[in-house]
C-alpha positions as CSV (number, residue, x, y, z in Angstrom):
1,X,7.4,-144.3,258.0
2,X,5.6,-145.7,261.0
3,X,2.4,-147.6,261.7
4,X,-0.2,-145.3,263.2
5,X,-2.5,-146.8,265.7
6,X,-5.7,-145.3,264.4
7,X,-6.1,-147.2,261.1
8,X,-3.3,-145.3,259.4
9,X,-2.4,-146.4,255.9
10,X,0.5,-148.7,256.9
11,X,-1.7,-150.5,259.4
12,X,-4.5,-150.9,256.9
13,X,-2.0,-152.0,254.3
14,X,-0.6,-154.7,256.6
15,X,-4.1,-155.9,257.3
16,X,-5.0,-156.0,253.6
17,X,-1.8,-157.9,252.8
18,X,-2.5,-160.4,255.6
19,X,-6.1,-160.9,254.2
20,X,-4.6,-161.4,250.7
21,X,-2.0,-163.8,252.0
22,X,-4.5,-165.8,254.1
23,X,-7.0,-166.1,251.1
24,X,-4.1,-167.2,248.9
25,X,-2.8,-169.8,251.3
26,X,-6.3,-171.1,252.1
27,X,-6.9,-171.6,248.3
28,X,-4.0,-174.1,248.1
29,X,-5.3,-177.2,246.4
30,X,-8.5,-175.7,245.3
31,X,-7.4,-173.7,242.3
32,X,-4.9,-176.1,240.7
33,X,-3.5,-173.0,239.2
34,X,0.2,-173.1,238.2
35,X,0.4,-169.4,239.1
36,X,-0.4,-170.0,242.8
37,X,3.2,-170.3,243.8
38,X,4.1,-167.2,241.7
39,X,1.5,-165.3,243.7
40,X,3.0,-166.5,246.9
41,X,6.4,-165.4,245.6
42,X,5.3,-161.9,244.9
43,X,3.2,-161.4,248.0
44,X,5.7,-162.5,250.7
45,X,8.2,-159.6,250.1
46,X,5.3,-157.1,250.3
47,X,4.2,-158.6,253.6
48,X,7.8,-158.5,254.8
49,X,8.1,-154.8,254.0
50,X,4.8,-154.0,255.6
51,X,5.6,-155.7,258.9
52,X,9.0,-154.1,259.3
53,X,7.5,-150.7,258.4
54,X,5.1,-150.8,261.3
55,X,6.1,-149.2,264.6
56,X,5.1,-151.1,267.7
57,X,3.9,-148.7,270.4
58,X,4.2,-151.3,273.1
59,X,7.8,-152.4,272.3
60,X,10.5,-151.7,274.8
61,X,14.1,-151.5,273.7
62,X,15.1,-153.4,276.8
63,X,12.3,-156.0,276.6
64,X,13.5,-159.5,276.7
65,X,10.7,-161.5,275.1
66,X,9.7,-164.9,276.4
67,X,10.1,-167.2,273.4
68,X,7.9,-169.8,275.1
69,X,5.0,-167.3,275.1
70,X,5.6,-165.4,271.8
71,X,2.0,-166.0,270.7
72,X,0.4,-163.6,273.2
73,X,-1.5,-163.6,276.4
74,X,-4.1,-166.2,275.3
75,X,-2.6,-169.4,274.1
76,X,-6.0,-170.9,273.8
77,X,-6.5,-168.8,270.6
78,X,-3.9,-171.0,268.9
79,X,-5.5,-173.4,266.4
80,X,-5.6,-177.1,267.5
81,X,-2.5,-179.0,266.6
82,X,-4.5,-181.4,264.5
83,X,-6.0,-178.6,262.4
84,X,-2.5,-177.1,261.9
85,X,-1.1,-180.4,260.9
86,X,-4.0,-181.0,258.4
87,X,-3.5,-177.5,257.0
88,X,0.3,-178.1,256.7
89,X,-0.3,-181.5,255.0
90,X,-2.6,-179.9,252.5
91,X,0.0,-177.3,251.7
92,X,2.7,-179.9,251.4
93,X,0.6,-181.9,249.0
94,X,0.0,-178.8,246.9
95,X,3.7,-178.0,246.8
96,X,4.9,-181.5,246.0
97,X,8.5,-181.5,245.0
98,X,8.7,-177.7,245.6
99,X,8.2,-178.2,249.3
100,X,11.6,-179.3,250.7
101,X,14.9,-177.3,250.6
102,X,18.3,-177.2,252.2
103,X,18.9,-174.5,254.8
104,X,21.8,-172.3,254.5
105,X,23.7,-172.1,257.8
106,X,27.1,-171.8,259.4
107,X,27.5,-175.1,261.1
108,X,29.3,-175.6,264.4
109,X,30.9,-179.0,264.4
110,X,28.8,-181.8,263.0
111,X,25.6,-180.8,264.9
112,X,24.0,-179.3,261.8
113,X,25.0,-181.9,259.2
114,X,21.8,-182.2,257.2
115,X,19.4,-179.3,258.0
116,X,16.4,-179.0,255.7
117,X,13.3,-176.9,255.6
118,X,9.8,-177.2,254.4
119,X,8.0,-174.4,252.5
120,X,4.7,-175.9,253.6
121,X,5.8,-175.5,257.2
122,X,7.0,-172.0,256.6
123,X,3.7,-170.9,254.9
124,X,1.6,-172.6,257.6
125,X,3.4,-171.0,260.4
126,X,3.3,-167.6,258.8
127,X,-0.4,-168.1,258.1
128,X,-1.4,-168.9,261.6
129,X,0.7,-166.1,263.1
130,X,-0.5,-163.3,260.8
131,X,-4.1,-164.5,260.9
132,X,-4.1,-164.3,264.6
133,X,-2.9,-160.7,264.4
134,X,-5.6,-160.0,261.8
135,X,-8.3,-161.4,264.1
136,X,-7.0,-158.9,266.8
137,X,-7.1,-156.1,264.2
138,X,-10.7,-157.0,263.2
139,X,-12.0,-157.3,266.7
140,X,-10.1,-154.5,268.4
141,X,-11.9,-151.9,270.4
142,X,-13.0,-148.8,268.5
143,X,-10.8,-146.5,270.6
144,X,-7.5,-148.3,269.7
145,X,-8.2,-150.4,266.6
146,X,-4.7,-151.5,265.7
147,X,-2.4,-151.4,268.8
148,X,-2.8,-155.0,269.8
149,X,-2.6,-156.2,266.2
150,X,0.6,-154.2,265.5
151,X,2.1,-155.4,268.7
152,X,1.2,-159.0,268.0
153,X,2.5,-158.9,264.4
154,X,5.7,-157.2,265.3
155,X,6.4,-159.5,268.3
156,X,5.5,-162.7,266.6
157,X,7.5,-161.7,263.5
158,X,10.5,-161.1,265.7
159,X,10.1,-164.3,267.7
160,X,8.8,-166.8,265.1
161,X,7.3,-166.1,261.7
162,X,10.0,-163.7,260.6
163,X,12.5,-166.6,260.2
164,X,9.9,-168.7,258.3
165,X,9.3,-165.7,256.1
166,X,13.0,-165.3,255.3
167,X,13.4,-169.0,254.7
168,X,10.4,-169.1,252.4
169,X,11.5,-166.1,250.4
170,X,15.0,-167.6,250.0
171,X,13.5,-170.9,248.8
172,X,11.0,-169.2,246.4
173,X,13.8,-167.1,245.0
174,X,15.8,-170.2,244.3
175,X,12.9,-171.8,242.5
176,X,12.3,-168.6,240.5
177,X,16.0,-168.4,239.5
178,X,15.7,-172.0,238.2
179,X,12.4,-171.3,236.4
180,X,10.6,-173.7,238.7
181,X,7.9,-171.6,240.2
182,X,5.2,-173.0,237.9
183,X,4.1,-176.4,239.1
């Protein structure tokens, strides 16, 4: 399985899942639906499979990515920090007691004594990263409609939102195992 650059099914599937994810996350706080978190729980693994199934035509095996510039060539496209914080705050409010979790890690000395995570932070970071890739997909030139989007999704997944995705999936699984997904 590989992601074709000409709108092939895996690329369209990724774009569709990103649209669904963005709509779902944007609806936080509006629906007051106890099933909202269950929908996030079921959508994230599908998004995960889709992104790892894509093949990035621009990737180089030897490429050493610049983690300071993971978001692409035009950092001006990033949402303003105030908007991101407002969005994160709305998600955090929606999640309430379901937001915070302890990270699993292998500590070195006392440096990582009390590490915790935030589901709202994870979801907001995933949202902004995948949405930027979707914007590239939607506005790509007709001759190569998916190459930039695939490259962005794969690179930003590897350098940033992939870790948020894994952390969010682990936390949501923990909530599901304790019958706490409904809130």
